[in-house]
C-alpha positions as MATLAB code, in Angstrom:
seq = 'MTFDVITLFPELIDVYTKNGIIGRAIDNNTFNLKYVNLREYSEDKHKKVDDYPYGGGPGMLLKPEPMFNALNAIKRDNSYIIYLSPKGNLFTQKKAKELSAKEHIILIAGHYEGIDQRIIDKYVDEEISMGDYVMTSGELPALMIIDAVGRLIPGVLGSDESSIEESHSNNLLEYPQYTRPESYKNIKVPDILLSGHHKKIKEWRRFKAIEVTLDRRPDLIKDEKIIEEYNKLKKIYK';
ca = [
       0.000    0.000    0.000;
       1.227    3.468   -0.906;
      -0.313    6.826   -0.009;
       0.463    9.986   -1.968;
      -0.824   13.323   -0.654;
      -1.038   16.361   -2.912;
      -0.803   19.360   -0.619;
       0.271   22.975   -0.240;
       1.627   22.216    3.238;
       3.702   19.008    3.161;
       5.199   19.875    6.560;
       1.792   19.256    8.161;
       1.729   15.731    6.750;
       5.352   15.167    7.693;
       5.115   16.117   11.357;
       2.207   13.761   12.086;
       3.341   10.742   10.079;
       6.801   10.648   11.656;
       5.389    9.706   15.047;
       3.463    6.934   16.791;
       2.109    3.775   15.233;
       1.844    5.282   11.757;
       5.413    6.583   11.925;
       6.749    3.157   12.934;
       4.779    1.464   10.143;
       6.306    3.827    7.585;
       9.804    3.319    9.019;
       9.309   -0.453    8.802;
       7.994   -0.186    5.212;
       4.711   -1.784    6.225;
       3.209    0.849    3.955;
       4.632    3.820    2.093;
       3.762    7.496    2.338;
       4.834   10.278    0.011;
       3.638   13.828   -0.363;
       3.704   16.237   -3.268;
       4.036   19.994   -2.897;
       1.531   21.315   -5.416;
       3.552   24.498   -5.959;
       6.345   22.459   -7.521;
       4.004   21.700  -10.425;
       2.879   25.278  -11.021;
       3.582   26.725  -14.475;
       3.599   30.237  -13.028;
       6.983   31.862  -12.341;
       5.701   32.870   -8.893;
       4.472   29.302   -8.237;
       0.873   30.497   -8.038;
      -1.658   27.662   -7.735;
      -4.950   29.499   -7.202;
      -7.173   32.042   -8.953;
     -10.587   33.721   -8.721;
     -13.634   31.647   -9.713;
     -15.397   32.387  -12.984;
     -18.809   33.943  -12.349;
     -17.622   35.702   -9.229;
     -17.995   34.755   -5.614;
     -15.834   34.781   -2.502;
     -12.474   33.072   -2.143;
     -10.079   31.383   -4.493;
      -9.957   28.027   -6.296;
      -7.007   25.750   -6.921;
      -6.138   25.995  -10.617;
      -6.296   22.955  -12.917;
      -2.790   23.144  -14.450;
      -0.689   22.421  -11.327;
      -3.041   19.644  -10.216;
      -3.116   18.033  -13.673;
       0.676   18.129  -13.762;
       1.000   16.639  -10.269;
      -1.503   13.860  -10.897;
       0.041   12.955  -14.241;
       3.412   12.664  -12.508;
       2.346   10.309   -9.714;
      -0.753    8.368  -10.777;
      -0.454    4.731  -11.826;
      -2.810    2.234  -13.402;
      -3.855    1.030   -9.935;
      -4.222    4.494   -8.360;
      -7.407    5.388   -6.496;
      -7.749    9.170   -6.354;
      -9.685   10.799   -3.504;
     -10.565   14.453   -3.126;
     -11.313   15.516    0.463;
     -14.504   17.535    0.173;
     -17.520   18.461    2.330;
     -19.636   17.334   -0.637;
     -18.197   13.822   -0.531;
     -19.367   10.476    0.807;
     -19.148   10.254    4.589;
     -15.991    8.505    5.792;
     -16.783    5.452    7.928;
     -14.993    2.420    9.331;
     -16.517    0.400    6.503;
     -14.997    2.796    3.980;
     -11.636    2.616    5.767;
     -11.667   -1.175    5.470;
     -12.599   -0.945    1.799;
      -9.748    1.486    1.131;
      -7.235   -0.692    2.997;
      -7.449   -3.159    0.094;
      -6.259   -0.559   -2.429;
      -2.675   -0.615   -3.670;
      -2.184    3.106   -4.266;
      -4.269    5.927   -2.823;
      -3.790    9.533   -3.883;
      -5.315   12.089   -1.509;
      -5.973   15.613   -2.759;
      -5.961   18.126    0.095;
      -8.010   21.075   -1.113;
      -7.752   24.688    0.029;
      -9.667   27.944   -0.141;
     -13.039   27.401   -1.864;
     -11.995   24.050   -3.321;
     -10.619   22.913   -6.667;
     -11.521   23.441  -10.308;
     -14.301   21.009  -11.286;
     -12.273   19.823  -14.267;
      -9.831   18.171  -11.879;
     -12.674   16.202  -10.312;
     -14.219   15.257  -13.658;
     -10.906   14.124  -15.137;
      -9.185   12.340  -12.274;
     -11.118   11.901   -9.036;
     -12.527    8.436   -8.292;
     -14.316    9.470   -5.092;
     -14.967   12.542   -2.979;
     -14.885   11.869    0.760;
     -16.137   14.021    3.640;
     -15.174   13.603    7.297;
     -18.506   14.970    8.525;
     -21.127   17.653    8.196;
     -18.781   20.562    8.760;
     -16.250   22.585    6.760;
     -12.515   22.830    7.488;
      -9.971   25.344    6.249;
      -7.948   22.760    4.335;
      -7.738   19.077    3.471;
      -4.561   18.123    5.342;
      -6.291   17.023    8.552;
      -8.898   14.931    6.665;
      -6.070   13.376    4.625;
      -4.232   12.452    7.823;
      -7.409   11.007    9.307;
      -7.780    8.714    6.309;
      -4.108    7.708    6.400;
      -4.421    6.868   10.098;
      -7.756    5.027    9.898;
      -6.830    3.071    6.750;
      -3.179    2.557    7.637;
      -3.921    0.879   10.957;
      -6.004   -1.750    9.129;
      -3.055   -2.852    7.006;
      -1.685   -6.176    8.354;
       1.381   -5.646   10.516;
       0.718   -2.004   11.416;
      -0.850   -2.705   14.815;
       0.949   -4.813   17.380;
      -1.887   -7.346   17.126;
      -4.196   -7.525   14.143;
      -6.957   -8.419   16.611;
      -6.712   -4.852   17.954;
      -8.714   -3.608   14.973;
     -11.405   -6.285   15.256;
     -13.054   -5.613   18.626;
     -13.187   -1.830   18.531;
     -15.811    0.805   17.919;
     -17.523    0.678   14.511;
     -15.758   -2.514   13.388;
     -18.989   -4.526   13.666;
     -21.517   -1.660   13.735;
     -21.255   -1.532   17.522;
     -19.372    0.846   19.773;
     -16.645   -0.657   21.906;
     -17.358   -2.161   25.319;
     -15.807   -0.467   28.413;
     -12.280   -1.541   29.315;
     -10.284   -1.532   32.548;
      -6.694   -2.021   33.669;
      -4.751   -2.192   36.958;
      -5.216   -1.376   39.795;
      -8.209   -3.552   40.570;
      -9.622   -0.844   42.840;
      -8.910    2.880   42.664;
     -10.524    5.488   44.936;
     -13.020    2.774   45.944;
     -14.072    2.272   42.296;
     -13.681   -1.412   41.439;
     -13.211   -3.227   38.167;
     -16.329   -5.341   37.376;
     -16.031   -8.729   39.062;
     -16.679  -10.635   35.864;
     -13.442   -9.343   34.313;
     -11.530  -10.841   37.238;
     -13.326  -14.178   37.073;
     -11.138  -15.843   34.457;
     -14.291  -17.208   32.810;
     -13.541  -16.335   29.180;
     -16.939  -17.299   27.736;
     -18.808  -15.132   30.245;
     -16.360  -12.243   29.780;
     -16.961  -12.410   26.022;
     -20.748  -12.394   26.579;
     -20.510   -9.486   29.023;
     -18.428   -7.461   26.585;
     -20.934   -8.159   23.832;
     -23.763   -7.058   26.127;
     -21.965   -3.821   27.100;
     -21.110   -3.056   23.465;
     -24.766   -3.321   22.491;
     -25.800   -1.330   25.564;
     -23.474    1.614   24.866;
     -24.444    1.605   21.194;
     -28.157    1.703   22.037;
     -27.498    4.584   24.421;
     -25.225    6.711   22.194;
     -25.672    5.623   18.583;
     -28.905    3.625   18.213;
     -28.859    4.457   14.490;
     -26.026    1.938   14.072;
     -28.230   -0.991   15.089;
     -30.390   -2.024   12.171;
     -30.886   -5.714   12.954;
     -33.722   -6.603   15.328;
     -31.858   -9.783   16.275;
     -29.282   -7.644   18.080;
     -32.069   -6.167   20.225;
     -33.331   -9.665   20.999;
     -29.787  -10.732   21.905;
     -29.402   -7.704   24.150;
     -32.640   -8.451   26.029;
     -31.478  -12.013   26.692;
     -28.058  -10.914   27.905;
     -29.627   -8.167   29.990;
     -31.347  -10.774   32.184;
     -27.942  -12.247   32.957;
     -25.604   -9.273   33.219;
     -27.716   -6.227   34.156;
];
């Protein structure tokens, strides 16, 4: 897997991806990350990459020439090109898993009022939004995708099971977790987690995952069988 980010601020990508789990994965060549400074592909002597929109309106748009040049330089036959846009499809854990199977992802970090539509029509495979809000640039959304997708690539996490039983992986939020000490300020870890009974611990975690999802994100539960399962477990663990 290789990520390429087209950006006006490569230093923002650099500082995040040199640290933590993602930084170690890149150092170990578990996946590759490169970034392209869009200004290097400008045909203007002043390296200008933006201009006023035709028809008027506030703000500036990224011009087509630098982006065409950059994309032509880095895209491959197996490239999947994503433009980070508030108009895009909502980014989800399901989408992250889908993208983790791609061989080469190019992320376009927009700025100002966006990019010339001809770039989208010619090159972009998918527009992706991080939520129903607008940000000043696309670098943070690009990093969010790199992080969420990168951690699903085999070998990135210390244990591949770490990405299985977590929030949104199975349309449920994650169950509550505890660590040592067993009691702190008279608040104790649930007895069942100390029991050593692995089957019951698994059931309890399933019950708590459904419970927290029903409380905070009931929209995620679309199967009535999960409600039936919850009511059965509730008689045991409530």
